[in-house]
mmCIF file as Biopython writes it, N, C-alpha, C and O atoms, coordinates in Angstrom:
data_model
#
loop_
_atom_site.group_PDB
_atom_site.id
_atom_site.type_symbol
_atom_site.label_atom_id
_atom_site.label_alt_id
_atom_site.label_comp_id
_atom_site.label_asym_id
_atom_site.label_entity_id
_atom_site.label_seq_id
_atom_site.pdbx_PDB_ins_code
_atom_site.Cartn_x
_atom_site.Cartn_y
_atom_site.Cartn_z
_atom_site.occupancy
_atom_site.B_iso_or_equiv
_atom_site.auth_seq_id
_atom_site.auth_asym_id
_atom_site.pdbx_PDB_model_num
ATOM 1   N N  . MET A ? 1  ? 124.629 138.245 102.667 1.0 0.0 1  A 1 
ATOM 2   C CA . MET A ? 1  ? 125.500 139.358 102.991 1.0 0.0 1  A 1 
ATOM 3   C C  . MET A ? 1  ? 126.932 138.846 103.095 1.0 0.0 1  A 1 
ATOM 4   O O  . MET A ? 1  ? 127.194 137.838 103.750 1.0 0.0 1  A 1 
ATOM 5   N N  . THR A ? 2  ? 127.838 139.535 102.456 1.0 0.0 2  A 1 
ATOM 6   C CA . THR A ? 2  ? 129.255 139.163 102.503 1.0 0.0 2  A 1 
ATOM 7   C C  . THR A ? 2  ? 129.920 139.855 103.686 1.0 0.0 2  A 1 
ATOM 8   O O  . THR A ? 2  ? 129.349 140.758 104.296 1.0 0.0 2  A 1 
ATOM 9   N N  . ILE A ? 3  ? 131.127 139.419 103.997 1.0 0.0 3  A 1 
ATOM 10  C CA . ILE A ? 3  ? 131.887 140.048 105.079 1.0 0.0 3  A 1 
ATOM 11  C C  . ILE A ? 3  ? 132.177 141.512 104.734 1.0 0.0 3  A 1 
ATOM 12  O O  . ILE A ? 3  ? 132.208 142.365 105.621 1.0 0.0 3  A 1 
ATOM 13  N N  . GLU A ? 4  ? 132.386 141.800 103.459 1.0 0.0 4  A 1 
ATOM 14  C CA . GLU A ? 4  ? 132.621 143.182 103.044 1.0 0.0 4  A 1 
ATOM 15  C C  . GLU A ? 4  ? 131.381 144.039 103.282 1.0 0.0 4  A 1 
ATOM 16  O O  . GLU A ? 4  ? 131.490 145.189 103.708 1.0 0.0 4  A 1 
ATOM 17  N N  . ASP A ? 5  ? 130.196 143.478 103.007 1.0 0.0 5  A 1 
ATOM 18  C CA . ASP A ? 5  ? 128.946 144.192 103.278 1.0 0.0 5  A 1 
ATOM 19  C C  . ASP A ? 5  ? 128.790 144.456 104.772 1.0 0.0 5  A 1 
ATOM 20  O O  . ASP A ? 5  ? 128.379 145.540 105.184 1.0 0.0 5  A 1 
ATOM 21  N N  . LEU A ? 6  ? 129.119 143.462 105.563 1.0 0.0 6  A 1 
ATOM 22  C CA . LEU A ? 6  ? 128.995 143.603 107.006 1.0 0.0 6  A 1 
ATOM 23  C C  . LEU A ? 6  ? 129.970 144.645 107.541 1.0 0.0 6  A 1 
ATOM 24  O O  . LEU A ? 6  ? 129.607 145.457 108.393 1.0 0.0 6  A 1 
ATOM 25  N N  . ARG A ? 7  ? 131.214 144.628 107.044 1.0 0.0 7  A 1 
ATOM 26  C CA . ARG A ? 7  ? 132.198 145.647 107.442 1.0 0.0 7  A 1 
ATOM 27  C C  . ARG A ? 7  ? 131.694 147.044 107.078 1.0 0.0 7  A 1 
ATOM 28  O O  . ARG A ? 7  ? 131.828 147.981 107.864 1.0 0.0 7  A 1 
ATOM 29  N N  . ALA A ? 8  ? 131.124 147.175 105.903 1.0 0.0 8  A 1 
ATOM 30  C CA . ALA A ? 8  ? 130.595 148.471 105.468 1.0 0.0 8  A 1 
ATOM 31  C C  . ALA A ? 8  ? 129.468 148.934 106.388 1.0 0.0 8  A 1 
ATOM 32  O O  . ALA A ? 8  ? 129.364 150.123 106.689 1.0 0.0 8  A 1 
ATOM 33  N N  . ALA A ? 9  ? 128.633 148.015 106.832 1.0 0.0 9  A 1 
ATOM 34  C CA . ALA A ? 9  ? 127.544 148.364 107.745 1.0 0.0 9  A 1 
ATOM 35  C C  . ALA A ? 9  ? 128.094 148.824 109.093 1.0 0.0 9  A 1 
ATOM 36  O O  . ALA A ? 9  ? 127.602 149.796 109.666 1.0 0.0 9  A 1 
ATOM 37  N N  . TYR A ? 10 ? 129.111 148.131 109.599 1.0 0.0 10 A 1 
ATOM 38  C CA . TYR A ? 10 ? 129.738 148.557 110.853 1.0 0.0 10 A 1 
ATOM 39  C C  . TYR A ? 10 ? 130.330 149.954 110.699 1.0 0.0 10 A 1 
ATOM 40  O O  . TYR A ? 10 ? 130.157 150.809 111.568 1.0 0.0 10 A 1 
ATOM 41  N N  . LYS A ? 11 ? 131.026 150.177 109.593 1.0 0.0 11 A 1 
ATOM 42  C CA . LYS A ? 11 ? 131.644 151.489 109.383 1.0 0.0 11 A 1 
ATOM 43  C C  . LYS A ? 11 ? 130.588 152.584 109.273 1.0 0.0 11 A 1 
ATOM 44  O O  . LYS A ? 11 ? 130.780 153.681 109.797 1.0 0.0 11 A 1 
ATOM 45  N N  . MET A ? 12 ? 129.491 152.302 108.606 1.0 0.0 12 A 1 
ATOM 46  C CA . MET A ? 12 ? 128.434 153.293 108.477 1.0 0.0 12 A 1 
ATOM 47  C C  . MET A ? 12 ? 127.845 153.626 109.850 1.0 0.0 12 A 1 
ATOM 48  O O  . MET A ? 12 ? 127.530 154.782 110.134 1.0 0.0 12 A 1 
ATOM 49  N N  . ALA A ? 13 ? 127.701 152.618 110.684 1.0 0.0 13 A 1 
ATOM 50  C CA . ALA A ? 13 ? 127.117 152.828 112.010 1.0 0.0 13 A 1 
ATOM 51  C C  . ALA A ? 13 ? 128.044 153.616 112.931 1.0 0.0 13 A 1 
ATOM 52  O O  . ALA A ? 13 ? 127.576 154.441 113.716 1.0 0.0 13 A 1 
ATOM 53  N N  . TYR A ? 14 ? 129.338 153.375 112.846 1.0 0.0 14 A 1 
ATOM 54  C CA . TYR A ? 14 ? 130.275 153.983 113.787 1.0 0.0 14 A 1 
ATOM 55  C C  . TYR A ? 14 ? 131.070 155.152 113.209 1.0 0.0 14 A 1 
ATOM 56  O O  . TYR A ? 14 ? 131.752 155.846 113.964 1.0 0.0 14 A 1 
ATOM 57  N N  . ASP A ? 15 ? 131.009 155.394 111.912 1.0 0.0 15 A 1 
ATOM 58  C CA . ASP A ? 15 ? 131.814 156.445 111.286 1.0 0.0 15 A 1 
ATOM 59  C C  . ASP A ? 15 ? 131.040 157.769 111.232 1.0 0.0 15 A 1 
ATOM 60  O O  . ASP A ? 15 ? 130.932 158.411 110.187 1.0 0.0 15 A 1 
ATOM 61  N N  . THR A ? 16 ? 130.516 158.146 112.382 1.0 0.0 16 A 1 
ATOM 62  C CA . THR A ? 16 ? 129.837 159.431 112.551 1.0 0.0 16 A 1 
ATOM 63  C C  . THR A ? 16 ? 130.303 159.985 113.888 1.0 0.0 16 A 1 
ATOM 64  O O  . THR A ? 16 ? 130.843 159.234 114.701 1.0 0.0 16 A 1 
ATOM 65  N N  . PRO A ? 17 ? 130.113 161.262 114.139 1.0 0.0 17 A 1 
ATOM 66  C CA . PRO A ? 17 ? 130.500 161.784 115.457 1.0 0.0 17 A 1 
ATOM 67  C C  . PRO A ? 17 ? 129.792 161.053 116.609 1.0 0.0 17 A 1 
ATOM 68  O O  . PRO A ? 17 ? 130.420 160.730 117.617 1.0 0.0 17 A 1 
ATOM 69  N N  . ASP A ? 18 ? 128.496 160.797 116.459 1.0 0.0 18 A 1 
ATOM 70  C CA . ASP A ? 18 ? 127.780 160.067 117.507 1.0 0.0 18 A 1 
ATOM 71  C C  . ASP A ? 18 ? 128.284 158.636 117.624 1.0 0.0 18 A 1 
ATOM 72  O O  . ASP A ? 18 ? 128.431 158.122 118.733 1.0 0.0 18 A 1 
ATOM 73  N N  . GLY A ? 19 ? 128.551 157.989 116.501 1.0 0.0 19 A 1 
ATOM 74  C CA . GLY A ? 19 ? 129.070 156.631 116.522 1.0 0.0 19 A 1 
ATOM 75  C C  . GLY A ? 19 ? 130.420 156.563 117.217 1.0 0.0 19 A 1 
ATOM 76  O O  . GLY A ? 19 ? 130.684 155.631 117.977 1.0 0.0 19 A 1 
ATOM 77  N N  . ALA A ? 20 ? 131.273 157.544 116.961 1.0 0.0 20 A 1 
ATOM 78  C CA . ALA A ? 20 ? 132.581 157.584 117.614 1.0 0.0 20 A 1 
ATOM 79  C C  . ALA A ? 20 ? 132.433 157.783 119.119 1.0 0.0 20 A 1 
ATOM 80  O O  . ALA A ? 20 ? 133.175 157.187 119.900 1.0 0.0 20 A 1 
ATOM 81  N N  . THR A ? 21 ? 131.476 158.619 119.531 1.0 0.0 21 A 1 
ATOM 82  C CA . THR A ? 21 ? 131.218 158.836 120.953 1.0 0.0 21 A 1 
ATOM 83  C C  . THR A ? 21 ? 130.746 157.546 121.615 1.0 0.0 21 A 1 
ATOM 84  O O  . THR A ? 21 ? 131.214 157.191 122.697 1.0 0.0 21 A 1 
ATOM 85  N N  . VAL A ? 22 ? 129.823 156.848 120.968 1.0 0.0 22 A 1 
ATOM 86  C CA . VAL A ? 22 ? 129.313 155.587 121.509 1.0 0.0 22 A 1 
ATOM 87  C C  . VAL A ? 22 ? 130.427 154.560 121.580 1.0 0.0 22 A 1 
ATOM 88  O O  . VAL A ? 22 ? 130.556 153.860 122.585 1.0 0.0 22 A 1 
ATOM 89  N N  . LEU A ? 23 ? 131.232 154.455 120.538 1.0 0.0 23 A 1 
ATOM 90  C CA . LEU A ? 23 ? 132.324 153.481 120.517 1.0 0.0 23 A 1 
ATOM 91  C C  . LEU A ? 23 ? 133.334 153.764 121.624 1.0 0.0 23 A 1 
ATOM 92  O O  . LEU A ? 23 ? 133.817 152.837 122.274 1.0 0.0 23 A 1 
ATOM 93  N N  . GLU A ? 24 ? 133.653 155.024 121.838 1.0 0.0 24 A 1 
ATOM 94  C CA . GLU A ? 24 ? 134.579 155.395 122.917 1.0 0.0 24 A 1 
ATOM 95  C C  . GLU A ? 24 ? 133.992 155.027 124.278 1.0 0.0 24 A 1 
ATOM 96  O O  . GLU A ? 24 ? 134.696 154.494 125.136 1.0 0.0 24 A 1 
ATOM 97  N N  . ASP A ? 25 ? 132.714 155.308 124.474 1.0 0.0 25 A 1 
ATOM 98  C CA . ASP A ? 25 ? 132.055 154.967 125.731 1.0 0.0 25 A 1 
ATOM 99  C C  . ASP A ? 25 ? 132.049 153.451 125.951 1.0 0.0 25 A 1 
ATOM 100 O O  . ASP A ? 25 ? 132.347 152.982 127.049 1.0 0.0 25 A 1 
ATOM 101 N N  . LEU A ? 26 ? 131.715 152.700 124.924 1.0 0.0 26 A 1 
ATOM 102 C CA . LEU A ? 26 ? 131.714 151.236 125.039 1.0 0.0 26 A 1 
ATOM 103 C C  . LEU A ? 26 ? 133.116 150.720 125.371 1.0 0.0 26 A 1 
ATOM 104 O O  . LEU A ? 26 ? 133.276 149.813 126.188 1.0 0.0 26 A 1 
ATOM 105 N N  . GLY A ? 27 ? 134.119 151.303 124.733 1.0 0.0 27 A 1 
ATOM 106 C CA . GLY A ? 27 ? 135.496 150.892 124.997 1.0 0.0 27 A 1 
ATOM 107 C C  . GLY A ? 27 ? 135.901 151.110 126.450 1.0 0.0 27 A 1 
ATOM 108 O O  . GLY A ? 27 ? 136.584 150.278 127.047 1.0 0.0 27 A 1 
ATOM 109 N N  . LEU A ? 28 ? 135.472 152.243 127.011 1.0 0.0 28 A 1 
ATOM 110 C CA . LEU A ? 28 ? 135.782 152.527 128.412 1.0 0.0 28 A 1 
ATOM 111 C C  . LEU A ? 28 ? 135.019 151.603 129.351 1.0 0.0 28 A 1 
ATOM 112 O O  . LEU A ? 28 ? 135.573 151.122 130.340 1.0 0.0 28 A 1 
ATOM 113 N N  . ARG A ? 29 ? 133.770 151.359 129.048 1.0 0.0 29 A 1 
ATOM 114 C CA . ARG A ? 29 ? 132.938 150.525 129.923 1.0 0.0 29 A 1 
ATOM 115 C C  . ARG A ? 29 ? 133.316 149.047 129.866 1.0 0.0 29 A 1 
ATOM 116 O O  . ARG A ? 29 ? 133.190 148.328 130.857 1.0 0.0 29 A 1 
ATOM 117 N N  . PHE A ? 30 ? 133.780 148.601 128.697 1.0 0.0 30 A 1 
ATOM 118 C CA . PHE A ? 30 ? 133.958 147.167 128.489 1.0 0.0 30 A 1 
ATOM 119 C C  . PHE A ? 30 ? 135.403 146.772 128.212 1.0 0.0 30 A 1 
ATOM 120 O O  . PHE A ? 30 ? 135.670 145.836 127.458 1.0 0.0 30 A 1 
ATOM 121 N N  . HIS A ? 31 ? 136.334 147.500 128.835 1.0 0.0 31 A 1 
ATOM 122 C CA . HIS A ? 31 ? 137.730 147.067 128.981 1.0 0.0 31 A 1 
ATOM 123 C C  . HIS A ? 31 ? 138.513 146.946 127.675 1.0 0.0 31 A 1 
ATOM 124 O O  . HIS A ? 31 ? 139.364 146.067 127.540 1.0 0.0 31 A 1 
ATOM 125 N N  . MET A ? 32 ? 138.232 147.816 126.726 1.0 0.0 32 A 1 
ATOM 126 C CA . MET A ? 32 ? 138.955 147.750 125.456 1.0 0.0 32 A 1 
ATOM 127 C C  . MET A ? 32 ? 140.457 147.981 125.655 1.0 0.0 32 A 1 
ATOM 128 O O  . MET A ? 32 ? 141.282 147.328 125.015 1.0 0.0 32 A 1 
ATOM 129 N N  . ARG A ? 33 ? 140.796 148.897 126.530 1.0 0.0 33 A 1 
ATOM 130 C CA . ARG A ? 33 ? 142.209 149.234 126.720 1.0 0.0 33 A 1 
ATOM 131 C C  . ARG A ? 33 ? 142.646 149.099 128.176 1.0 0.0 33 A 1 
ATOM 132 O O  . ARG A ? 33 ? 143.555 149.793 128.632 1.0 0.0 33 A 1 
ATOM 133 N N  . SER A ? 34 ? 141.998 148.214 128.881 1.0 0.0 34 A 1 
ATOM 134 C CA . SER A ? 34 ? 142.371 148.018 130.285 1.0 0.0 34 A 1 
ATOM 135 C C  . SER A ? 34 ? 142.348 146.527 130.608 1.0 0.0 34 A 1 
ATOM 136 O O  . SER A ? 34 ? 141.828 145.705 129.853 1.0 0.0 34 A 1 
ATOM 137 N N  . SER A ? 35 ? 142.916 146.226 131.728 1.0 0.0 35 A 1 
ATOM 138 C CA . SER A ? 35 ? 142.989 144.835 132.154 1.0 0.0 35 A 1 
ATOM 139 C C  . SER A ? 35 ? 141.610 144.331 132.570 1.0 0.0 35 A 1 
ATOM 140 O O  . SER A ? 35 ? 140.803 145.078 133.123 1.0 0.0 35 A 1 
ATOM 141 N N  . THR A ? 36 ? 141.358 143.080 132.301 1.0 0.0 36 A 1 
ATOM 142 C CA . THR A ? 36 ? 140.116 142.459 132.748 1.0 0.0 36 A 1 
ATOM 143 C C  . THR A ? 36 ? 140.347 141.641 134.012 1.0 0.0 36 A 1 
ATOM 144 O O  . THR A ? 36 ? 139.429 140.990 134.512 1.0 0.0 36 A 1 
ATOM 145 N N  . TYR A ? 37 ? 141.567 141.676 134.525 1.0 0.0 37 A 1 
ATOM 146 C CA . TYR A ? 37 ? 141.887 140.856 135.692 1.0 0.0 37 A 1 
ATOM 147 C C  . TYR A ? 37 ? 141.182 141.365 136.946 1.0 0.0 37 A 1 
ATOM 148 O O  . TYR A ? 37 ? 141.220 142.556 137.255 1.0 0.0 37 A 1 
ATOM 149 N N  . VAL A ? 38 ? 140.551 140.463 137.650 1.0 0.0 38 A 1 
ATOM 150 C CA . VAL A ? 38 ? 140.056 140.633 139.014 1.0 0.0 38 A 1 
ATOM 151 C C  . VAL A ? 38 ? 140.253 139.275 139.687 1.0 0.0 38 A 1 
ATOM 152 O O  . VAL A ? 38 ? 140.301 138.255 138.999 1.0 0.0 38 A 1 
ATOM 153 N N  . PRO A ? 39 ? 140.368 139.239 141.005 1.0 0.0 39 A 1 
ATOM 154 C CA . PRO A ? 39 ? 140.614 137.951 141.674 1.0 0.0 39 A 1 
ATOM 155 C C  . PRO A ? 39 ? 139.519 136.901 141.442 1.0 0.0 39 A 1 
ATOM 156 O O  . PRO A ? 39 ? 139.815 135.706 141.407 1.0 0.0 39 A 1 
ATOM 157 N N  . ASP A ? 40 ? 138.291 137.320 141.287 1.0 0.0 40 A 1 
ATOM 158 C CA . ASP A ? 40 ? 137.181 136.385 141.059 1.0 0.0 40 A 1 
ATOM 159 C C  . ASP A ? 40 ? 137.222 135.903 139.616 1.0 0.0 40 A 1 
ATOM 160 O O  . ASP A ? 40 ? 137.023 136.697 138.695 1.0 0.0 40 A 1 
ATOM 161 N N  . SER A ? 41 ? 137.478 134.608 139.403 1.0 0.0 41 A 1 
ATOM 162 C CA . SER A ? 41 ? 137.633 134.085 138.043 1.0 0.0 41 A 1 
ATOM 163 C C  . SER A ? 41 ? 136.348 134.202 137.223 1.0 0.0 41 A 1 
ATOM 164 O O  . SER A ? 41 ? 136.416 134.388 136.008 1.0 0.0 41 A 1 
ATOM 165 N N  . ASN A ? 42 ? 135.192 134.098 137.853 1.0 0.0 42 A 1 
ATOM 166 C CA . ASN A ? 42 ? 133.935 134.259 137.109 1.0 0.0 42 A 1 
ATOM 167 C C  . ASN A ? 42 ? 133.780 135.692 136.603 1.0 0.0 42 A 1 
ATOM 168 O O  . ASN A ? 42 ? 133.377 135.915 135.461 1.0 0.0 42 A 1 
ATOM 169 N N  . GLU A ? 43 ? 134.098 136.646 137.449 1.0 0.0 43 A 1 
ATOM 170 C CA . GLU A ? 43 ? 134.020 138.055 137.042 1.0 0.0 43 A 1 
ATOM 171 C C  . GLU A ? 43 ? 135.055 138.356 135.959 1.0 0.0 43 A 1 
ATOM 172 O O  . GLU A ? 43 ? 134.770 139.094 135.016 1.0 0.0 43 A 1 
ATOM 173 N N  . ALA A ? 44 ? 136.246 137.793 136.091 1.0 0.0 44 A 1 
ATOM 174 C CA . ALA A ? 44 ? 137.287 137.992 135.084 1.0 0.0 44 A 1 
ATOM 175 C C  . ALA A ? 44 ? 136.832 137.435 133.732 1.0 0.0 44 A 1 
ATOM 176 O O  . ALA A ? 44 ? 137.049 138.065 132.697 1.0 0.0 44 A 1 
ATOM 177 N N  . ALA A ? 45 ? 136.206 136.265 133.736 1.0 0.0 45 A 1 
ATOM 178 C CA . ALA A ? 45 ? 135.702 135.675 132.492 1.0 0.0 45 A 1 
ATOM 179 C C  . ALA A ? 45 ? 134.601 136.538 131.895 1.0 0.0 45 A 1 
ATOM 180 O O  . ALA A ? 45 ? 134.550 136.722 130.679 1.0 0.0 45 A 1 
ATOM 181 N N  . PHE A ? 46 ? 133.731 137.062 132.724 1.0 0.0 46 A 1 
ATOM 182 C CA . PHE A ? 46 ? 132.660 137.946 132.259 1.0 0.0 46 A 1 
ATOM 183 C C  . PHE A ? 46 ? 133.244 139.188 131.601 1.0 0.0 46 A 1 
ATOM 184 O O  . PHE A ? 46 ? 132.818 139.578 130.514 1.0 0.0 46 A 1 
ATOM 185 N N  . ARG A ? 47 ? 134.223 139.812 132.262 1.0 0.0 47 A 1 
ATOM 186 C CA . ARG A ? 47 ? 134.858 141.010 131.710 1.0 0.0 47 A 1 
ATOM 187 C C  . ARG A ? 47 ? 135.581 140.707 130.399 1.0 0.0 47 A 1 
ATOM 188 O O  . ARG A ? 47 ? 135.562 141.517 129.472 1.0 0.0 47 A 1 
ATOM 189 N N  . GLU A ? 48 ? 136.213 139.546 130.328 1.0 0.0 48 A 1 
ATOM 190 C CA . GLU A ? 48 ? 136.914 139.181 129.091 1.0 0.0 48 A 1 
ATOM 191 C C  . GLU A ? 48 ? 135.922 138.966 127.959 1.0 0.0 48 A 1 
ATOM 192 O O  . GLU A ? 48 ? 136.228 139.264 126.804 1.0 0.0 48 A 1 
ATOM 193 N N  . GLY A ? 49 ? 134.745 138.457 128.273 1.0 0.0 49 A 1 
ATOM 194 C CA . GLY A ? 49 ? 133.692 138.334 127.265 1.0 0.0 49 A 1 
ATOM 195 C C  . GLY A ? 49 ? 133.252 139.694 126.742 1.0 0.0 49 A 1 
ATOM 196 O O  . GLY A ? 49 ? 133.054 139.862 125.539 1.0 0.0 49 A 1 
ATOM 197 N N  . GLN A ? 50 ? 133.099 140.661 127.635 1.0 0.0 50 A 1 
ATOM 198 C CA . GLN A ? 50 ? 132.759 142.023 127.215 1.0 0.0 50 A 1 
ATOM 199 C C  . GLN A ? 50 ? 133.857 142.574 126.306 1.0 0.0 50 A 1 
ATOM 200 O O  . GLN A ? 50 ? 133.582 143.167 125.263 1.0 0.0 50 A 1 
ATOM 201 N N  . ARG A ? 51 ? 135.088 142.369 126.719 1.0 0.0 51 A 1 
ATOM 202 C CA . ARG A ? 51 ? 136.229 142.876 125.947 1.0 0.0 51 A 1 
ATOM 203 C C  . ARG A ? 51 ? 136.294 142.238 124.563 1.0 0.0 51 A 1 
ATOM 204 O O  . ARG A ? 51 ? 136.644 142.901 123.587 1.0 0.0 51 A 1 
ATOM 205 N N  . SER A ? 52 ? 135.958 140.957 124.476 1.0 0.0 52 A 1 
ATOM 206 C CA . SER A ? 52 ? 136.028 140.276 123.177 1.0 0.0 52 A 1 
ATOM 207 C C  . SER A ? 52 ? 135.031 140.870 122.182 1.0 0.0 52 A 1 
ATOM 208 O O  . SER A ? 52 ? 135.304 140.903 120.982 1.0 0.0 52 A 1 
ATOM 209 N N  . VAL A ? 53 ? 133.888 141.335 122.662 1.0 0.0 53 A 1 
ATOM 210 C CA . VAL A ? 53 ? 132.926 142.012 121.776 1.0 0.0 53 A 1 
ATOM 211 C C  . VAL A ? 53 ? 133.533 143.307 121.262 1.0 0.0 53 A 1 
ATOM 212 O O  . VAL A ? 53 ? 133.408 143.625 120.079 1.0 0.0 53 A 1 
ATOM 213 N N  . MET A ? 54 ? 134.188 144.054 122.138 1.0 0.0 54 A 1 
ATOM 214 C CA . MET A ? 54 ? 134.814 145.312 121.711 1.0 0.0 54 A 1 
ATOM 215 C C  . MET A ? 54 ? 135.931 145.048 120.694 1.0 0.0 54 A 1 
ATOM 216 O O  . MET A ? 54 ? 136.084 145.794 119.727 1.0 0.0 54 A 1 
ATOM 217 N N  . LEU A ? 55 ? 136.694 144.004 120.914 1.0 0.0 55 A 1 
ATOM 218 C CA . LEU A ? 55 ? 137.754 143.666 119.958 1.0 0.0 55 A 1 
ATOM 219 C C  . LEU A ? 55 ? 137.164 143.269 118.605 1.0 0.0 55 A 1 
ATOM 220 O O  . LEU A ? 55 ? 137.723 143.605 117.561 1.0 0.0 55 A 1 
ATOM 221 N N  . PHE A ? 56 ? 136.048 142.562 118.622 1.0 0.0 56 A 1 
ATOM 222 C CA . PHE A ? 56 ? 135.386 142.196 117.377 1.0 0.0 56 A 1 
ATOM 223 C C  . PHE A ? 56 ? 134.944 143.449 116.618 1.0 0.0 56 A 1 
ATOM 224 O O  . PHE A ? 56 ? 135.187 143.566 115.417 1.0 0.0 56 A 1 
ATOM 225 N N  . ILE A ? 57 ? 134.303 144.373 117.308 1.0 0.0 57 A 1 
ATOM 226 C CA . ILE A ? 57 ? 133.857 145.616 116.659 1.0 0.0 57 A 1 
ATOM 227 C C  . ILE A ? 57 ? 135.065 146.365 116.099 1.0 0.0 57 A 1 
ATOM 228 O O  . ILE A ? 57 ? 135.041 146.832 114.960 1.0 0.0 57 A 1 
ATOM 229 N N  . HIS A ? 58 ? 136.111 146.477 116.898 1.0 0.0 58 A 1 
ATOM 230 C CA . HIS A ? 58 ? 137.333 147.163 116.448 1.0 0.0 58 A 1 
ATOM 231 C C  . HIS A ? 58 ? 137.897 146.502 115.186 1.0 0.0 58 A 1 
ATOM 232 O O  . HIS A ? 58 ? 138.300 147.189 114.248 1.0 0.0 58 A 1 
ATOM 233 N N  . ASN A ? 59 ? 137.923 145.182 115.168 1.0 0.0 59 A 1 
ATOM 234 C CA . ASN A ? 59 ? 138.440 144.469 113.993 1.0 0.0 59 A 1 
ATOM 235 C C  . ASN A ? 59 ? 137.543 144.657 112.774 1.0 0.0 59 A 1 
ATOM 236 O O  . ASN A ? 59 ? 138.035 144.711 111.647 1.0 0.0 59 A 1 
ATOM 237 N N  . MET A ? 60 ? 136.248 144.757 112.984 1.0 0.0 60 A 1 
ATOM 238 C CA . MET A ? 60 ? 135.341 144.993 111.855 1.0 0.0 60 A 1 
ATOM 239 C C  . MET A ? 60 ? 135.558 146.388 111.261 1.0 0.0 60 A 1 
ATOM 240 O O  . MET A ? 60 ? 135.346 146.591 110.065 1.0 0.0 60 A 1 
ATOM 241 N N  . LEU A ? 61 ? 135.974 147.340 112.081 1.0 0.0 61 A 1 
ATOM 242 C CA . LEU A ? 61 ? 136.188 148.706 111.607 1.0 0.0 61 A 1 
ATOM 243 C C  . LEU A ? 61 ? 137.574 148.903 111.008 1.0 0.0 61 A 1 
ATOM 244 O O  . LEU A ? 61 ? 137.799 149.857 110.263 1.0 0.0 61 A 1 
ATOM 245 N N  . ALA A ? 62 ? 138.498 148.013 111.326 1.0 0.0 62 A 1 
ATOM 246 C CA . ALA A ? 62 ? 139.868 148.129 110.822 1.0 0.0 62 A 1 
ATOM 247 C C  . ALA A ? 62 ? 139.922 147.719 109.358 1.0 0.0 62 A 1 
ATOM 248 O O  . ALA A ? 62 ? 139.143 146.884 108.898 1.0 0.0 62 A 1 
ATOM 249 N N  . GLU A ? 63 ? 140.843 148.315 108.650 1.0 0.0 63 A 1 
ATOM 250 C CA . GLU A ? 63 ? 141.056 147.935 107.255 1.0 0.0 63 A 1 
ATOM 251 C C  . GLU A ? 63 ? 141.732 146.569 107.211 1.0 0.0 63 A 1 
ATOM 252 O O  . GLU A ? 63 ? 142.684 146.327 107.953 1.0 0.0 63 A 1 
ATOM 253 N N  . PRO A ? 64 ? 141.254 145.679 106.355 1.0 0.0 64 A 1 
ATOM 254 C CA . PRO A ? 64 ? 141.914 144.365 106.251 1.0 0.0 64 A 1 
ATOM 255 C C  . PRO A ? 64 ? 143.341 144.518 105.733 1.0 0.0 64 A 1 
ATOM 256 O O  . PRO A ? 64 ? 143.628 145.382 104.904 1.0 0.0 64 A 1 
ATOM 257 N N  . ILE A ? 65 ? 144.217 143.674 106.231 1.0 0.0 65 A 1 
ATOM 258 C CA . ILE A ? 65 ? 145.612 143.704 105.794 1.0 0.0 65 A 1 
ATOM 259 C C  . ILE A ? 65 ? 145.711 142.987 104.454 1.0 0.0 65 A 1 
ATOM 260 O O  . ILE A ? 65 ? 145.225 141.866 104.296 1.0 0.0 65 A 1 
ATOM 261 N N  . ASP A ? 66 ? 146.340 143.644 103.502 1.0 0.0 66 A 1 
ATOM 262 C CA . ASP A ? 66 ? 146.557 143.036 102.194 1.0 0.0 66 A 1 
ATOM 263 C C  . ASP A ? 66 ? 147.856 142.229 102.262 1.0 0.0 66 A 1 
ATOM 264 O O  . ASP A ? 66 ? 148.943 142.805 102.264 1.0 0.0 66 A 1 
ATOM 265 N N  . ARG A ? 67 ? 147.749 140.924 102.315 1.0 0.0 67 A 1 
ATOM 266 C CA . ARG A ? 67 ? 148.928 140.067 102.491 1.0 0.0 67 A 1 
ATOM 267 C C  . ARG A ? 67 ? 149.897 140.179 101.327 1.0 0.0 67 A 1 
ATOM 268 O O  . ARG A ? 67 ? 151.100 140.013 101.531 1.0 0.0 67 A 1 
ATOM 269 N N  . GLU A ? 68 ? 149.431 140.452 100.122 1.0 0.0 68 A 1 
ATOM 270 C CA . GLU A ? 68 ? 150.335 140.569 98.983  1.0 0.0 68 A 1 
ATOM 271 C C  . GLU A ? 68 ? 151.242 141.776 99.139  1.0 0.0 68 A 1 
ATOM 272 O O  . GLU A ? 68 ? 152.419 141.706 98.785  1.0 0.0 68 A 1 
ATOM 273 N N  . ASP A ? 69 ? 150.722 142.890 99.663  1.0 0.0 69 A 1 
ATOM 274 C CA . ASP A ? 69 ? 151.539 144.075 99.867  1.0 0.0 69 A 1 
ATOM 275 C C  . ASP A ? 69 ? 152.618 143.825 100.907 1.0 0.0 69 A 1 
ATOM 276 O O  . ASP A ? 69 ? 153.756 144.261 100.730 1.0 0.0 69 A 1 
ATOM 277 N N  . THR A ? 70 ? 152.285 143.130 101.990 1.0 0.0 70 A 1 
ATOM 278 C CA . THR A ? 70 ? 153.285 142.887 103.028 1.0 0.0 70 A 1 
ATOM 279 C C  . THR A ? 70 ? 154.328 141.892 102.559 1.0 0.0 70 A 1 
ATOM 280 O O  . THR A ? 70 ? 155.482 141.983 102.978 1.0 0.0 70 A 1 
ATOM 281 N N  . ALA A ? 71 ? 153.967 140.948 101.708 1.0 0.0 71 A 1 
ATOM 282 C CA . ALA A ? 71 ? 154.931 139.973 101.184 1.0 0.0 71 A 1 
ATOM 283 C C  . ALA A ? 71 ? 155.950 140.648 100.285 1.0 0.0 71 A 1 
ATOM 284 O O  . ALA A ? 71 ? 157.111 140.240 100.260 1.0 0.0 71 A 1 
ATOM 285 N N  . GLU A ? 72 ? 155.538 141.681 99.540  1.0 0.0 72 A 1 
ATOM 286 C CA . GLU A ? 72 ? 156.457 142.387 98.651  1.0 0.0 72 A 1 
ATOM 287 C C  . GLU A ? 72 ? 157.468 143.209 99.423  1.0 0.0 72 A 1 
ATOM 288 O O  . GLU A ? 72 ? 158.564 143.469 98.926  1.0 0.0 72 A 1 
ATOM 289 N N  . ASP A ? 73 ? 157.111 143.627 100.647 1.0 0.0 73 A 1 
ATOM 290 C CA . ASP A ? 73 ? 158.007 144.468 101.444 1.0 0.0 73 A 1 
ATOM 291 C C  . ASP A ? 73 ? 159.148 143.684 102.080 1.0 0.0 73 A 1 
ATOM 292 O O  . ASP A ? 73 ? 160.123 144.283 102.535 1.0 0.0 73 A 1 
ATOM 293 N N  . GLU A ? 74 ? 159.049 142.370 102.121 1.0 0.0 74 A 1 
ATOM 294 C CA . GLU A ? 74 ? 160.078 141.555 102.799 1.0 0.0 74 A 1 
ATOM 295 C C  . GLU A ? 74 ? 161.292 141.343 101.964 1.0 0.0 74 A 1 
ATOM 296 O O  . GLU A ? 74 ? 162.234 140.682 102.400 1.0 0.0 74 A 1 
#
């Protein structure tokens, strides 16, 4: 399986109304758009681990940046 195949699988799983609902819920539960800071360093590390999974999913769903297009704009 290529990275493109894997990205397509992620998009198929999350590019539905139910998938969007699940993704939004996961984002709220696992600190996608909030701070992971708490005074307990172990808890903070745990929360940051949860957040890193959400960031990975978000990056898999994002369109890859075409570096040639951005180089032409400079």
